[in-house]
C-alpha positions as CSV (number, residue, x, y, z in Angstrom):
1,X,0.0,-0.1,-0.1
2,X,1.3,3.4,-1.0
3,X,0.3,6.6,1.1
4,X,-0.6,9.3,-1.1
5,X,0.0,12.8,0.0
6,X,-3.2,15.0,0.8
7,X,-3.6,18.6,1.2
8,X,-6.6,20.4,3.0
9,X,-8.8,22.4,0.4
10,X,-12.1,23.9,0.2
11,X,-13.4,20.4,-1.1
12,X,-11.7,18.7,1.9
13,X,-8.6,16.5,1.5
14,X,-7.7,15.9,-1.9
15,X,-4.5,14.4,-3.4
16,X,-1.9,16.6,-4.1
17,X,-1.4,15.0,-7.4
18,X,-4.9,15.8,-8.7
19,X,-4.3,19.5,-8.3
20,X,-2.7,22.1,-10.5
21,X,-0.4,24.1,-8.5
22,X,1.1,27.7,-9.4
23,X,3.1,30.2,-7.5
24,X,3.9,34.0,-8.1
25,X,6.2,36.6,-6.9
26,X,5.3,40.3,-6.4
27,X,7.8,42.7,-5.4
28,X,7.0,46.6,-4.8
29,X,9.1,49.2,-2.8
30,X,6.9,48.5,0.2
31,X,6.6,44.8,0.2
32,X,7.8,41.3,-1.1
33,X,4.9,38.8,-1.5
34,X,4.9,35.1,-2.4
35,X,1.6,33.3,-3.2
36,X,0.6,29.7,-3.8
37,X,-2.4,28.6,-5.5
38,X,-3.9,25.0,-6.1
39,X,-6.6,24.7,-8.4
40,X,-9.2,21.7,-9.3
41,X,-10.8,21.8,-13.0
42,X,-9.9,25.7,-12.8
43,X,-11.4,26.5,-9.5
44,X,-9.2,27.7,-6.8
45,X,-9.4,25.3,-3.8
46,X,-6.6,26.5,-1.7
47,X,-4.4,29.8,-1.6
48,X,-1.8,31.1,0.7
49,X,0.5,34.1,0.6
50,X,3.4,35.2,2.3
51,X,4.2,38.8,2.7
52,X,7.4,40.6,3.9
53,X,7.2,44.0,4.7
54,X,10.5,46.0,3.8
55,X,10.1,49.0,6.1
56,X,8.2,49.1,9.3
57,X,5.8,51.9,10.3
58,X,7.7,54.8,11.6
59,X,7.1,55.4,15.4
60,X,7.7,58.5,17.2
61,X,7.6,58.7,21.0
62,X,5.1,61.1,22.6
63,X,5.8,62.6,25.8
64,X,2.5,63.3,27.8
65,X,2.1,65.5,30.9
66,X,-0.6,65.4,33.7
């Protein structure tokens, strides 16, 4: 018996081999994004994205008085 790898999708657990896989990179001055998409007969059944923000939000200290 051979174990077939499965992946959780909107259609339940499906064999990875039955899905079409694609990935994409998007880079701007603000962020770098990597996304993965799994489709079944042209329908997206799983998609994920990983985003790296290149520059944080500027924070300036505020001093309050009572």
